[in-house]
Legacy VTK file of the C-alpha trace (Angstrom):
# vtk DataFile Version 3.0
C-alpha trace
ASCII
DATASET POLYDATA
POINTS 133 float
-6.268 2.015 -10.634
-5.807 1.139 -7.386
-4.816 3.350 -4.916
-3.598 1.250 -2.407
-5.405 2.939 0.263
-7.379 1.128 3.352
-10.700 0.162 0.646
-8.361 -2.331 -0.748
-7.584 -4.389 2.133
-10.991 -5.618 1.704
-9.861 -8.384 0.302
-9.619 -11.518 3.283
-6.073 -13.780 3.668
-7.969 -16.635 2.697
-9.274 -15.652 -1.165
-6.002 -13.357 -1.716
-3.954 -16.626 -0.745
-6.580 -18.827 -2.893
-5.471 -16.206 -5.975
-1.675 -16.027 -5.274
-2.019 -20.100 -5.636
-3.889 -19.929 -8.655
-1.028 -17.761 -9.854
-3.679 -14.091 -10.363
-3.429 -11.068 -8.886
-4.725 -11.118 -5.077
-6.361 -7.393 -5.377
-8.040 -8.582 -8.929
-8.074 -12.227 -9.276
-7.996 -11.973 -12.938
-4.570 -10.744 -13.815
-1.521 -13.043 -14.072
0.710 -12.530 -10.722
4.086 -13.823 -12.548
5.884 -12.860 -15.797
8.057 -15.904 -15.436
8.772 -18.864 -13.947
9.816 -16.945 -10.613
9.327 -13.225 -11.646
6.496 -11.571 -10.408
5.012 -8.642 -12.632
5.741 -5.088 -11.787
2.048 -4.536 -11.914
-1.688 -5.970 -12.791
-2.375 -5.607 -16.221
-5.990 -5.750 -15.241
-6.147 -3.441 -11.848
-3.041 -1.521 -12.340
-1.806 -2.942 -8.519
1.651 -3.144 -8.106
3.319 -6.155 -7.163
6.627 -6.032 -8.416
8.459 -4.520 -5.055
7.025 -7.542 -2.564
10.110 -9.724 -2.068
9.164 -13.316 -1.312
13.062 -14.115 -0.636
13.605 -17.548 0.850
9.919 -18.039 2.461
9.045 -20.151 -1.154
11.816 -22.454 -1.162
11.888 -22.718 2.664
7.741 -24.253 2.126
8.380 -25.661 -1.307
11.512 -28.125 0.596
9.121 -28.373 3.746
5.965 -29.406 1.826
8.384 -32.086 -0.354
10.714 -33.425 2.208
8.066 -33.810 4.986
4.397 -34.346 2.962
5.749 -36.388 -0.412
9.116 -38.231 1.062
7.188 -40.557 3.035
5.118 -41.994 0.433
8.722 -42.767 -1.077
8.564 -45.181 1.638
5.523 -46.740 0.880
6.199 -47.460 -2.668
7.395 -50.730 -3.147
10.382 -50.502 -5.367
12.110 -53.821 -4.301
11.760 -55.023 -7.999
13.794 -52.560 -9.352
17.339 -52.289 -9.024
18.720 -49.710 -6.442
20.263 -46.893 -8.589
16.929 -47.253 -10.952
14.880 -46.555 -7.886
17.025 -43.771 -6.254
17.090 -42.012 -10.299
13.329 -42.528 -10.116
12.557 -41.107 -7.020
14.945 -37.997 -7.367
13.788 -37.271 -11.017
9.966 -37.576 -9.191
11.090 -35.064 -6.295
12.679 -32.277 -8.999
9.377 -32.285 -10.387
7.411 -32.264 -7.320
9.767 -29.146 -6.150
10.044 -27.102 -9.745
5.969 -27.438 -9.648
5.464 -26.678 -6.493
7.891 -23.612 -6.320
6.260 -20.610 -8.270
3.235 -21.173 -6.842
4.624 -20.492 -2.911
6.368 -18.162 -4.384
3.055 -16.862 -5.773
1.268 -17.359 -2.168
4.009 -15.739 -0.262
3.635 -12.962 -2.682
-0.062 -12.464 -1.824
0.233 -12.947 1.443
2.663 -10.171 1.727
0.402 -8.003 -0.458
-2.400 -8.851 1.728
-1.421 -8.281 5.365
1.233 -5.269 4.235
3.694 -6.866 6.046
7.557 -6.085 6.129
8.774 -6.381 2.245
5.322 -5.044 0.737
6.716 -1.642 0.857
10.203 -0.639 -0.153
12.562 1.044 2.439
12.796 4.845 1.918
16.427 5.705 2.947
15.796 8.857 4.761
19.285 11.244 4.745
19.755 14.331 6.852
21.412 17.270 5.986
LINES 1 134
133 0 1 2 3 4 5 6 7 8 9 10 11 12 13 14 15 16 17 18 19 20 21 22 23 24 25 26 27 28 29 30 31 32 33 34 35 36 37 38 39 40 41 42 43 44 45 46 47 48 49 50 51 52 53 54 55 56 57 58 59 60 61 62 63 64 65 66 67 68 69 70 71 72 73 74 75 76 77 78 79 80 81 82 83 84 85 86 87 88 89 90 91 92 93 94 95 96 97 98 99 100 101 102 103 104 105 106 107 108 109 110 111 112 113 114 115 116 117 118 119 120 121 122 123 124 125 126 127 128 129 130 131 132
C-alpha cells in the first residue's frame, strides 16, 4: 500500500496525465481510476493509493466544452451538408457533438484527477476543520 510520501511523487506530470487519460491509476498505471461513468474509485485496487477524495469539480465539464466548442465545432462548418434539410443537419450535428461530449467528459475528469494527484493541488486532500476548545 502507498504511504503517500515524497517518494510516491517521482511520477512526472506527463506520465500521471497520460495514465489519467487512459483511465488508470496515476500512481501505478495498472488499476482503474473510475468505477462508473464519472465516479472515481475510493482507492486503487492494485496499489491502494487513495483517489476518491480528490475533487475535480467543474474542471472536466469546462475542458469538455472548450474542446468540443473550439476544436470540433469548426469542423462542422467545413463539412458540406447542403443536400440535407436544415432540421436534419441540426439534428445530426447535435447528436454528433453530444456523443463527442459524452466520450470526452470521463476522460477529462480522470485527467484532472491525475493532475491534482500528482501536483497535490487543493482538492487533493480533504480539509480538516480544527475546532478550538
